[in-house]
N, C-alpha and C positions, 0 to 999 in steps of 0.2 A: 504493500500500500504506500502510495506517495504521501509524504508529509507536507500538507499545505502550509504548515506554519514555518517551514524552513525556507530561507532564501536560496536561490540557485547558487551553487558553488562557483568560485572564480575559475576562469578558464585560462590555462597557460597559452602564451602566444603560439599560433600555428596549430593548435589543437581544436577539434570540434567534437570531442567525445564526451564532454561533461554533461550530466543530466540537466535537461532544460536549457542547455546552451549550445545547441546545434547538433545533437545526436541525430542519427539517421542511417540510411543504407550506405554501403560502400560507395556507390555511384554518386549519392548526394554529397558525401564528404569530398569526393574527388572534384565534383563541380565547384564546391565552395572554395577549395584550396588550390585550384589550378594556378600555376605560377603566372604572374602578370605577363610574361613574354608570350604566353600562348594566346592572349586576347588581342585581337587586332583593333585598329582605330575605328573600324566600321561598327563593331560591337560596342565599343566604348561610346561612340557618338550616339548610337541608338539608345543606350542606357542613359545618356546625358539628358535627353529631352523627355524622358519617360514621366517626369513629375510635373509637366506643364499643365496637366489637368487641374491641379490645385492652384498653381500660381496665376494662370491667365485670368480665370473668372474674377478672383478677388482684386487683382491688379486693375482690370478694366473697370470694375465698379468704383474703385477708389479714384481712378482718373476721371471717369465720366460723372459720377454722382457727387464725389466729395471735393473735386477740383484740384487733386494732386497733380503735380507735373509728371508727365510720362517719363522723362529722363530721371527725375528724382526717385521714381518708383523702381525702375529697372537697374539703374547704375549701382546702388548699394547691393542689390541682389547679386549682380555680376561680381562685384568686389568680394562679397562674402564667399561665393563659390570659389573664387581664386584663392582666398584665404584657406578654405577647406582643403583645396588641393595641396597647398604647401604645408598645412598644419597636420592633417590627418592622413594624407596620402591614400585616401579612400573616398568613395562616393557618399559622403555624409550629405543629407539633403538640406536644401535651403527653401523654406516655405514662408508664406505670409502667416502672421499670427491670426488664426482663424476666428476664434471667439472675439478677439479685439477688433478684427476687420468687420465681422458681422455686426457688432454693436455700433461701430463707427458708421457703417453704411445705413443701418436702420435708423440711427439718430440724426443722420445728416451732419455729422461732426465736420467742422472745417479743418483746413490744413494745420492751423496752429494748435488745436486741441489734439489732433493725431500726433503732431510732433511732440507735444508735452507728454503724451502717453508713451511714446517711443523712448524719450529720455528717461522717464521713470522706470520703464522695463529694463533699459540698459543698466541703470544704476543698481537696481535690485539684483539682477542676475550676475553682474560683474562682482558685486559684494558676495553673493552666495558662492560663486565659482572660486573666488579667492580664499574663502574660509576653509575649504576642504570638507565642509559639512556634507556636501552632496555625495562625495565618494563613500563616506561612512554610511550615509542613508542608503545608497545603492547596494551596499554589501549586505544589508539586512532586510531590504524591502521584499515582501513576499512575492514569489514567482507567480502565484495565481492572480494577484492583483495586477501585476505588470501585464500578464496575458489578457486580463479583462480590459485594460486600457487599449491594448493592441486590437482586440476584437472590436471595441467601440470605434476606433479609428477606421478599421476596415469597413464596418457597416456604415459609418458616416460617409466614406468615399462613395459607396454604392448609393446612398441616399442622395448625395449631391449629384451624382450621375443621372439618377432618375429625375431629379428636379430640372436639370439642364434640358432634358428631352421633353418632359411633360409640361413644364412651366418655364419656358425660356426667360432668363432675366431680361428686363427692359433695357439694360445697358448693351445687349447684343442685338445685332441685326439678324433675325432668324427667319429667312424667306421660305424655308421648307416646312411643310405641315408636320405635326407631331408624329404621325405614323411613318412618314418617310425618314425623319430624323432618327426615330427609334429603330427602324429597320437597319439603317446605315450604322448606327451605334452597335447594334447586336452583331452585325456582320463583321465590323471592324474588331469587336471584342474577340470573336471567334478566330479571326486571322491573327490577332496579336497573341492570343494564347497558344495557337498552333505553331506559328512561326515567329519566335521571339527575336531571332538574330536579324537586326536591321529593320524590323517591321515598324517600330515606333518612330525611327528616323524618317522612314518613307511616309508614314501617315502625317507626321508633323510637317514635313517638307511640302507635301501636297496641300495641307491645310493652310500653311503660311502663304503659299502661292495663290490660293483661292482668295485669301483675305486681302493680299496686296492688289490683285486684279479688281476685286470688288470695290476697294477703297479708291483706287485710281479711276474707276468708272464714274465715281461721284465728283471728284475734283483732282486736279494734278497733285501728285505727292510733293510735299515740301521736305527738303533735306535739312539735316542739322538737328541739334538738340532742342528740346522745349525749354522755355524760360523757367528758371528756378529762383525762388525768393527765400531769403533767410527768415525763418519763423520769428514772430514777435509774440512771445508767450507771456500772458498775465498770470497773476496768482489765482484768479478765478478759473482760468483755463486749466491750470495745473490741478486744482481741486476737482474739477469736472472730469478730467482725464483719469485721475486716480480712482474715482468711484465708478465711473461708467465703463472704462476700458481696461484698467490695470488690475484691479482687485479680482474680477472674474477670470482673468487670463492667467495670473501667476501660478495657481495650483495646477492648471492644465499644462502649462509650459514646463513646470517642474517634472511632471510625470511623462508627458509625451515627447518633450524635446531634450530632456536630460537623462532621465532614468531609462526610458524605453529604447532609445537608440543605442545606449551603451549596452543594454541587455541583448539587443539583436545583432550587434556588431560581430561577436565571436562566431555566430552562425553564418553570417554573410561574408565577412571579411576577416578571417582568423588571423592573417598576417599583420593586420593593422589594429587588431582589437585592443591591444594595450595602450594605444594612443587615444582611443575613443572612450573617454571617461566622463561621468556626469559633470565633474567640476570643469573640465576643459570645454565641454559643450556649453556650459553656462557662461564661461568667460568669452568664448567667441561670439555667441549670440548677444551677450551683454554689450561688448564693444561695438558690434554691428549696429545695435539699436541706438547707441549714443551717436554714431555717425548718421544714422537715418534721421534722428531727431534734429540734428544740425542742418541737414539738407531739406527737411520737410518731405520725406519719402514714406515708403510703405514699411511698417514694422515687420521684423523677420524672426524666424526661429529655425531650429533643426527638427524636422518632423520624422518620426519613426516610420510612418507610412510612406514617405518619400524615399527613405532608404530601401524599403521593399520594392518600390517602383523602379528605382535605378538598377537594383540587382536583377530584377525579373527580366530586364531587357538587355542585359549584357555588361553593365558597368561593373568593373572589378578594381580599378586602380585610380590614381590621381588624375589620369587623363580625362575621365568623364566630367568631374567638376571643373577642370580647367577649360574644357571645350564649351560647356554651357555658360560658364562665367564669362569667357571671352565673347561668346555670341550675344549675351545679354548686354554687355558693355557696348559692343558695336551697334546693336539696335538702338540703345539709349542715346548714343552720340550722333548717329547718322540719320535715324528715322524718328527721333523723339518728338519732333515738331508735329508729326501726324500719327504717332503710334497709337493714340487712343482710337482713332478712326480705323486704322488697320486691324487692331486686335478685336474691335467690335464685330468685324466681319469674319472672324475665325470660326470655322465650322464647329458647331456644338457637338456633333456626332463624334468628332475626333477626341474632343476633351472628355466626353462621357465615356468613351471606350477606354482611354488611358486610365481614368479613375476606377472603372470597374476592374480592370486587370490588376491595378495596384491594390485595390481592396481585397480581391481574392487572394493575392499573394500574401498580403499582410495577415489575413485570417489564418493562413496555413501555419503561422508561428505557434498556434495553439496545439499543434500535433504532439508536443512533448508533455502535455498535461496528463497526469495519471490520478485516478481515483475520483469518485463522484463528488467529493467535497471541493476539490480543485476546480472541477468543471462547473459546479454550482456557483462558486465565487466569480469565476471568469464570465460565465454567461449572465449573471446578475449585473455585473459592472458593464458588460457590453450592452445589455438592454437599457440600463440607466443612461449610458452615453448616447445612444441613438435617439433617445427621447429628450435629450437636452439636459440631463441631470448627471453628467459624468462625475462631477465632484462629490455629489451625494453618494453615488455608487462606490466610488473609491473609499470614502470614509466608512461606509457600511462594511465593505470588504475588509478594511484594516481592523475594524472593530471585531468582526467575526474571527479573524486570525488571532487577534490579541486574546480573545476569550479562550480560544483553543490552546494557545500557549500557556495561559494561566492554568487551564485544566490539566494539560500535560505535565506542567511543573508540579502540581499537587499530587498527581499519580506517582511521579518519580520520587517525591519526598515520602509518600506513603510506603512505597516499596522499600525505600532505604530504611525506614523505621522497622518494617517487618523483618528485614535481614538482620538488623542490629539485635532484634529480639530472638534471633536464631530460628525463625520460621521461614518457610518457602512461600513467596507470594503467589496468590492464585493466578492461574493462567487466564488471560483474557482472549476472547474470540475476536478475530479481525473481521469487522463488518464490511470491509471493502470501501469505507469512506475515507 
């Protein structure tokens, strides 16, 4: 019986055999640990663009609805990807802060409020990452709770994909009917699942070509970056950002951007796993958000689901984040003046298909759970997350694990007292939980 109260053990570099940290068949282990030289640039480029299904919709909404500069949105994302390539030497994902972005879009928050929230997020996570607290927390955090967060992210990706098809965001130009978009998304999903090598790069390339042609048809494209203005933040805007944007986001970023990617790294990128720690992830996203706040851009994080997306389509080394980072910077500086118009025309079927494949891949991380109680905790957190109550689900899961640890400790002490008295403790029947 798996013990749901125990954290997953640490995994040595280059190994993927530890329980809960990347075990699997011989072929799976060979695929995860293939030397970087065996992966060509085509596979790395395909994996590099695999996470655009998350980045593009939020970026477009913040540009169109909230008035952010397109160059200020994409330039920091590109710089952070280049930082990832140099720091982690592995495809650690760069994503928008999803709860933060959703709240900002729903409230119509202006660029100065969003910048204030980015600065606060940066300061909080830089402090947490510098304290070393997150590494200690990651060492004891229950595996079943982490898997529940990963399940919630996978289901959330599927939910967003469904929404892109059935209720296209008003920020996108969606000329195709729902049935046609849905059929195209399902066909693309099947293709992407069947032919991983290069398929994401092909789909995104075709989608970008369609978007450029559609945007050009409405008006001649203007080259060069979009205008950027330094934020002018008041005390009232700082207070609003703290309550509206930052407080709901911090616990989600702590679990999904720091603990969960560090947990998944040994399974996906064993050779780089020792470099991908919760504290380092907090520091890089913290520094990035300080820069984002100064530029008035889109707040960023390291998403665990994005790591699954990159890996699913062939990303294995530093080359993938370097490629997507360079591409985003080129787009920001050469097409930024009209990037909002171009991205609004990006085919939603492509984004939905990328999200579905990433969600399916991420949910597969649960394959190492053992025992009914582990599964019950993970499924409960996943259900809470997909209904918008992930934090409550995580807290409930932690409470269950804490109670189980207390009960296990009492049993151990009782057995010790029995042994001291010279008696044999009664044998307990394993119920399979």
